[in-house]
C-alpha positions as CSV (number, residue, x, y, z in Angstrom):
1,M,0.1,-0.3,0.1
2,W,1.3,3.1,-0.9
3,T,1.7,6.6,1.4
4,Y,1.8,9.9,1.0
5,E,5.4,10.0,2.2
6,D,6.2,7.5,0.2
7,I,5.1,9.8,-3.1
8,V,6.9,12.1,-1.5
9,L,10.4,10.4,-1.9
10,R,9.6,9.5,-5.1
11,N,9.3,13.0,-6.3
12,P,12.4,14.9,-5.4
13,A,13.1,18.1,-7.1
14,Q,14.9,17.9,-10.3
15,P,18.2,19.7,-11.1
16,G,18.0,23.1,-11.4
17,Q,14.4,23.3,-9.4
18,R,13.6,25.0,-6.9
19,S,11.2,22.4,-5.7
20,S,9.6,19.5,-6.9
21,I,6.5,18.9,-9.3
22,L,4.6,17.5,-6.5
23,D,5.5,20.7,-4.7
24,R,3.8,22.8,-7.3
25,L,0.7,20.2,-7.8
26,L,-0.3,21.0,-4.3
27,R,0.4,24.5,-3.8
28,T,-1.7,25.4,-6.7
29,G,-4.8,23.2,-6.0
30,V,-4.2,20.4,-8.7
31,A,-3.8,17.6,-6.7
32,F,-4.3,16.9,-2.8
33,P,-2.6,14.0,-0.7
34,D,-5.5,11.7,-0.9
35,L,-6.0,11.9,-4.4
36,L,-2.3,11.1,-5.3
37,V,-2.6,7.6,-2.6
38,D,-5.6,6.5,-4.1
39,G,-4.2,6.8,-7.6
40,A,-0.9,5.3,-7.2
41,N,-2.7,2.4,-5.2
42,D,-5.5,2.0,-8.1
43,L,-2.5,1.9,-10.4
44,E,-0.5,-0.5,-8.7
45,T,-3.9,-2.9,-9.0
46,Y,-4.1,-2.2,-12.7
47,G,-0.3,-3.0,-13.3
48,S,1.5,-2.7,-16.2
49,P,1.1,-1.0,-19.2
50,F,-1.6,0.9,-17.5
51,V,-0.6,5.0,-16.6
52,C,-3.1,7.3,-14.6
53,C,-3.9,10.7,-15.5
54,F,-5.7,13.5,-13.7
55,A,-7.8,16.4,-14.8
56,Q,-10.2,18.8,-13.3
57,L,-13.5,20.3,-14.5
58,P,-14.5,23.7,-13.3
59,F,-18.2,22.8,-12.3
60,P,-19.8,20.2,-10.3
61,I,-21.1,16.8,-12.5
62,A,-23.0,14.7,-10.3
63,M,-21.7,11.0,-11.6
64,Q,-23.2,7.6,-9.9
65,P,-20.2,6.7,-8.4
66,D,-18.7,3.9,-11.1
67,V,-16.0,3.6,-13.6
68,Y,-17.2,4.6,-17.0
69,V,-15.3,3.9,-20.0
70,L,-14.2,6.4,-22.4
71,R,-12.8,5.9,-25.9
72,A,-10.3,8.6,-27.5
73,T,-9.7,6.4,-30.5
74,A,-10.5,2.7,-31.0
75,E,-7.4,1.4,-29.5
76,I,-7.0,4.3,-26.8
77,I,-9.5,3.9,-23.6
78,F,-10.1,5.4,-20.4
79,H,-11.2,3.9,-17.4
80,V,-12.6,7.0,-15.7
81,R,-14.1,8.1,-12.4
82,F,-15.4,11.1,-11.2
83,Q,-15.3,12.9,-8.0
84,L,-16.8,15.8,-6.5
85,I,-14.1,18.6,-5.2
86,G,-14.4,21.5,-3.0
87,L,-12.2,24.2,-3.5
88,E,-11.3,27.1,-1.0
89,L,-8.7,30.0,-0.2
90,D,-7.0,29.8,3.0
91,E,-5.7,33.5,4.8
92,D,-2.7,33.5,2.2
93,C,-5.1,33.0,-0.6
94,Q,-3.2,30.2,-1.2
95,P,-6.1,27.4,-3.3
96,H,-7.0,24.3,-1.3
97,V,-8.6,21.3,-2.8
98,K,-10.6,18.1,-1.1
99,S,-12.8,15.7,-2.0
100,F,-16.6,16.8,-1.6
101,T,-19.7,15.1,-0.5
102,A,-22.8,16.8,-1.9
103,T,-25.6,17.1,1.3
104,K,-28.5,19.4,1.6
105,S,-26.5,22.0,2.8
106,S,-24.0,21.8,0.0
107,Q,-24.9,25.2,-1.3
108,S,-24.5,27.0,1.8
109,Q,-20.9,26.1,2.1
110,E,-18.2,28.9,1.0
111,L,-16.7,26.4,-1.5
112,A,-15.7,26.5,-5.2
113,I,-17.5,23.3,-6.6
114,G,-15.6,21.1,-9.2
115,T,-15.2,17.6,-10.2
116,Q,-12.0,15.3,-10.1
117,V,-11.3,13.0,-13.0
118,T,-9.3,10.2,-12.7
119,A,-8.2,8.1,-15.4
120,F,-6.3,4.9,-16.3
121,V,-5.3,4.1,-20.0
122,Q,-3.5,1.1,-20.9
123,L,-0.6,1.9,-22.5
124,W,-0.3,0.9,-26.9
125,R,2.2,-0.1,-29.5
126,R,5.7,1.8,-28.8
127,Y,4.7,3.0,-25.5
128,V,4.4,-0.3,-24.0
129,S,8.0,-1.5,-24.8
130,L,9.4,1.9,-23.7
131,H,7.2,1.7,-20.0
132,K,9.5,-1.8,-19.5
133,S,12.3,0.5,-19.8
134,Y,11.6,3.4,-18.2
135,E,10.3,1.8,-15.1
136,A,13.5,0.1,-14.3
137,C,14.7,3.8,-14.4
138,L,12.3,4.0,-11.2
139,T,13.7,3.8,-7.2
140,P,11.8,4.7,-4.5
141,N,13.8,8.1,-4.4
142,G,13.0,9.4,-7.7
143,L,14.1,8.4,-11.3
144,E,17.3,7.6,-13.2
145,D,17.5,9.5,-16.0
146,R,18.8,6.8,-18.6
147,V,18.6,6.3,-21.9
148,I,15.8,3.8,-22.5
149,N,16.1,2.7,-26.0
150,P,19.9,1.9,-26.3
151,S,19.2,-0.4,-29.3
152,V,18.2,2.4,-31.8
153,W,21.1,4.6,-31.3
154,T,22.5,4.4,-34.7
155,K,18.9,4.1,-36.8
156,K,18.3,6.4,-39.1
157,N,14.7,5.6,-39.5
158,S,13.5,3.7,-35.9
159,P,10.3,3.9,-35.9
160,V,10.5,4.2,-32.1
161,S,12.2,8.1,-31.9
162,S,13.4,8.9,-35.3
163,G,16.5,7.5,-35.1
164,H,16.9,9.7,-31.4
165,S,17.6,8.3,-28.1
166,T,14.8,8.9,-25.3
167,T,16.0,9.4,-22.0
168,A,13.3,8.4,-18.8
169,Y,12.6,12.1,-18.6
170,G,12.1,12.4,-22.2
171,F,9.8,9.5,-22.4
172,E,7.9,11.0,-19.0
173,A,7.6,14.0,-21.0
174,E,6.6,13.0,-24.3
175,L,3.8,10.0,-22.8
176,A,2.2,13.3,-20.6
177,E,1.6,15.3,-23.6
178,R,0.4,13.0,-25.9
179,I,-2.1,11.3,-23.5
180,E,-3.3,15.0,-22.5
181,R,-4.5,15.4,-26.0
182,D,-6.3,11.8,-26.2
183,L,-8.3,12.7,-23.1
184,D,-9.2,16.1,-24.0
185,I,-10.6,14.3,-26.8
186,A,-12.7,11.6,-24.6
187,L,-13.7,14.2,-22.0
188,S,-15.1,16.3,-25.0
189,N,-16.9,13.7,-26.4
190,M,-18.6,12.5,-23.1
191,L,-19.7,16.6,-22.2
192,L,-21.2,16.5,-25.1
193,H,-23.3,13.9,-24.8
194,L,-24.1,14.7,-21.1
195,S,-25.1,18.3,-22.0
196,V,-28.0,16.8,-24.5
197,L,-29.0,14.5,-21.7
198,G,-29.3,16.6,-19.3
199,L,-29.9,19.7,-20.9
200,E,-27.1,21.7,-19.8
201,D,-24.4,23.2,-21.7
202,F,-20.8,21.4,-20.5
203,T,-18.8,21.8,-23.2
204,R,-17.5,25.2,-22.5
205,M,-14.4,24.3,-21.6
206,P,-11.5,26.3,-23.3
207,C,-8.4,23.6,-22.2
208,L,-8.4,20.4,-19.7
209,Y,-7.7,22.2,-16.3
210,G,-5.5,20.1,-13.6
211,Y,-3.6,17.8,-15.8
212,F,-0.9,15.9,-14.7
213,L,0.5,12.2,-15.7
214,M,1.0,9.4,-13.0
215,P,3.1,7.5,-15.6
216,A,4.2,4.8,-12.6
217,P,2.5,4.3,-8.8
218,G,3.5,7.2,-6.8
219,R,5.3,9.5,-9.5
220,V,3.5,12.1,-10.8
221,V,4.6,14.5,-13.8
222,Y,3.6,17.0,-16.6
223,A,4.5,18.2,-19.7
224,N,3.0,21.6,-19.7
225,R,2.5,23.2,-16.6
226,P,-1.3,22.4,-15.3
227,I,-3.6,25.0,-15.4
228,P,-5.3,25.7,-11.8
229,V,-9.1,24.7,-12.2
230,F,-9.6,28.0,-10.3
231,K,-8.9,29.7,-13.3
232,G,-11.9,28.7,-15.5
233,M,-14.3,29.1,-12.1
234,L,-14.2,32.6,-12.7
235,K,-16.5,34.8,-14.3
236,T,-15.4,36.9,-17.4
237,S,-16.4,40.6,-15.9
238,L,-17.9,43.2,-18.6
239,I,-17.6,47.1,-18.0
240,P,-21.5,48.1,-17.3
241,Q,-22.8,50.9,-19.1
242,L,-21.8,54.3,-17.6
243,T,-24.0,55.6,-14.9
244,K,-24.4,58.9,-15.1
245,K,-24.3,61.4,-12.0
246,D,-27.7,62.8,-11.9
247,E,-29.0,59.1,-12.9
248,L,-28.0,58.0,-9.7
249,N,-29.2,61.0,-8.1
250,S,-32.9,60.1,-9.3
251,A,-32.6,56.3,-8.7
252,M,-31.9,57.2,-5.4
253,Q,-35.2,59.0,-4.3
254,F,-36.7,55.4,-5.2
255,Q,-35.3,54.7,-1.5
256,V,-35.5,51.3,-2.2
257,R,-35.1,48.7,0.5
258,H,-34.5,45.8,-0.8
259,I,-34.3,44.0,-4.2
260,S,-38.3,43.0,-4.9
261,G,-39.0,39.8,-6.6
262,F,-40.1,41.3,-10.2
263,L,-36.5,43.3,-9.6
264,A,-34.9,40.3,-9.4
265,E,-36.6,38.5,-12.1
266,L,-35.4,41.7,-14.6
267,I,-32.0,41.3,-13.4
268,T,-31.6,37.5,-13.9
269,L,-32.9,38.0,-17.5
270,K,-30.8,41.0,-18.2
271,E,-28.2,38.6,-17.8
272,V,-29.7,36.2,-20.1
273,S,-29.7,39.1,-22.6
274,K,-26.2,39.2,-21.9
275,L,-25.5,35.7,-23.2
276,G,-27.0,36.1,-26.7
277,E,-30.7,34.7,-25.6
278,S,-32.3,37.7,-27.0
279,H,-35.7,35.5,-27.6
280,L,-35.7,33.9,-24.4
281,A,-34.8,37.4,-22.3
282,I,-38.0,38.6,-24.8
283,A,-40.5,36.2,-23.3
284,G,-39.3,36.0,-20.0
285,A,-39.7,39.5,-19.4
286,S,-43.0,40.6,-21.0
287,A,-44.1,37.2,-19.0
288,Q,-42.8,39.1,-15.5
289,I,-44.6,42.1,-16.8
290,E,-48.0,41.1,-17.2
291,K,-47.5,39.1,-13.6
292,Y,-46.6,42.2,-12.0
293,L,-49.2,44.4,-14.1
294,N,-52.1,41.8,-12.6
295,G,-50.8,42.5,-9.5
296,F,-52.5,45.6,-9.0
297,V,-55.9,44.3,-10.6
298,K,-58.2,43.7,-8.2
299,D,-60.9,42.1,-10.2
300,K,-59.6,38.8,-12.4
301,L,-61.6,38.0,-15.4
302,D,-62.7,34.2,-14.3
303,G,-59.6,33.7,-12.5
304,H,-57.7,34.2,-14.9
305,S,-54.8,37.4,-15.3
306,R,-55.4,39.9,-17.9
307,A,-54.1,40.8,-20.7
308,I,-51.3,43.6,-20.7
309,W,-53.4,46.0,-22.7
310,R,-56.8,45.0,-20.5
311,C,-54.5,46.4,-17.6
312,L,-53.8,49.3,-19.1
313,Q,-57.3,50.7,-18.9
314,E,-57.3,50.1,-15.3
315,E,-56.1,52.1,-11.8
316,P,-53.4,53.0,-11.5
317,F,-52.5,51.9,-15.4
318,N,-54.3,54.6,-17.3
319,T,-52.3,57.5,-16.1
320,L,-49.2,56.3,-16.9
321,P,-47.4,58.3,-19.4
322,D,-48.4,58.0,-22.8
323,D,-44.7,56.6,-24.0
324,L,-44.7,54.3,-21.2
325,K,-48.1,53.0,-22.1
326,E,-46.7,52.6,-26.1
327,R,-43.8,50.4,-24.9
328,L,-45.7,48.2,-22.7
329,Q,-48.6,48.2,-24.9
330,I,-46.1,46.8,-27.8
331,I,-44.4,44.5,-24.8
332,G,-48.0,42.8,-25.1
333,C,-48.4,42.3,-28.3
334,M,-44.8,41.0,-29.0
335,R,-45.8,38.1,-26.1
336,N,-49.1,37.2,-27.7
337,E,-46.9,36.7,-31.1
338,I,-44.5,34.6,-29.1
339,M,-46.9,32.5,-27.4
340,H,-49.9,32.5,-29.7
341,G,-48.5,33.8,-33.0
342,V,-50.9,37.3,-34.2
343,R,-54.4,37.1,-34.8
344,K,-55.7,37.9,-38.6
345,G,-57.0,41.3,-38.7
346,D,-55.8,42.5,-35.3
347,K,-55.2,46.0,-36.9
348,R,-53.6,47.1,-33.3
349,C,-51.1,44.3,-32.8
350,E,-49.8,44.8,-36.7
351,V,-49.2,48.5,-36.2
352,L,-47.2,47.9,-32.8
353,L,-45.4,45.0,-34.1
354,K,-44.0,47.3,-36.5
355,K,-42.2,48.9,-33.1
356,K,-40.9,46.2,-31.6
357,L,-38.3,46.2,-29.1
358,G,-34.8,44.5,-28.2
359,P,-34.7,42.7,-25.1
360,E,-32.7,45.6,-23.3
361,E,-35.6,47.8,-24.3
362,V,-38.2,45.2,-22.8
363,I,-36.5,44.8,-19.7
364,A,-35.6,48.8,-19.9
365,T,-39.8,49.5,-19.9
366,G,-40.2,46.9,-17.2
367,L,-37.8,49.0,-15.0
368,S,-39.6,52.2,-16.0
369,L,-42.6,50.8,-15.0
370,Y,-41.6,49.8,-11.9
371,K,-40.1,53.5,-11.1
372,E,-43.0,55.1,-12.1
373,L,-45.2,53.0,-9.9
374,H,-43.0,53.2,-6.7
375,L,-42.2,56.7,-7.2
376,R,-46.1,57.6,-6.7
377,K,-45.7,55.4,-3.7
378,I,-48.8,52.8,-4.9
379,D,-49.1,49.4,-3.3
380,R,-50.3,46.3,-4.8
381,D,-53.9,46.9,-3.7
382,G,-53.7,50.2,-6.1
383,R,-53.9,52.5,-3.0
384,P,-51.3,55.1,-2.2
385,D,-48.4,54.0,0.5
């Protein structure tokens, strides 16, 4: 059985390095002791010529505990396990990662939740013979960097390494780089199908985060420095529209004490619009506006909500500014068009739909409606506060 102390001994700093590869993996939150110990013990169970590789997804996926078979090519097959991980920052803002078990209170924990990928793959073709020679260079205290294919020193057209000798360190780097590409292919294909199954987009991952290789039990390497999964969890912030001083002063007159449910919906739909889902944002915003208007109407039509244009005929909406009422009528027609299509002969909507609003304009109209009623201090019963 491997222990964490055994793994530390097998990964000393290489000549010229200030710290070992293992130290960097731990320091950047790419690995944690339990992950390495479990990987080493499982890899020993698989036996040679299997190797183990690791990666991290910047989002959680809840998978039934099992081993999943993912193919990169016909001969490159990964045996993959998925595990939820929690990432947090310490007092020095250093990332730490640990295994995570989802519970009912998980959402209240101050953790970023991702997914740890552990994959085992059997080597193929020339890598099998090179791996046997590579294992002979391993010691409990590290790796002896020797040439592992001396038989091809003088062969110019050798299929092993194009006539050049391969060292133990060189083999580690080559193998890590090759398997990274194959694992990326296998995971991308799986995430694509998982997106279809769950109707949630898991495919927006620009790179393979937290990737490194364990070519033999306890030994860790990488060809390129792993990209910490924290980078994939950071949101890209868009610079908001410039706010003018008089606009803020005007907004401060609302004396809003909290974000109402209506405002919260508008804020969410604005984010939806930023993602390019304009049709969805318009449908959602128009539905919320109609619901908001109906909250002030006393008499419902047989228990059903009134259309926007009917609401505008009632108090307190019949005294709204004309330009605001026109925009609300346009939104009402747009909602009907989305939900039911335009009825033939409806001249009113045909005229209004020529002035269609974009998603940002629909949301802004909802905010204008809220401002108007709030400044009048009208409550849901239509009475002044």
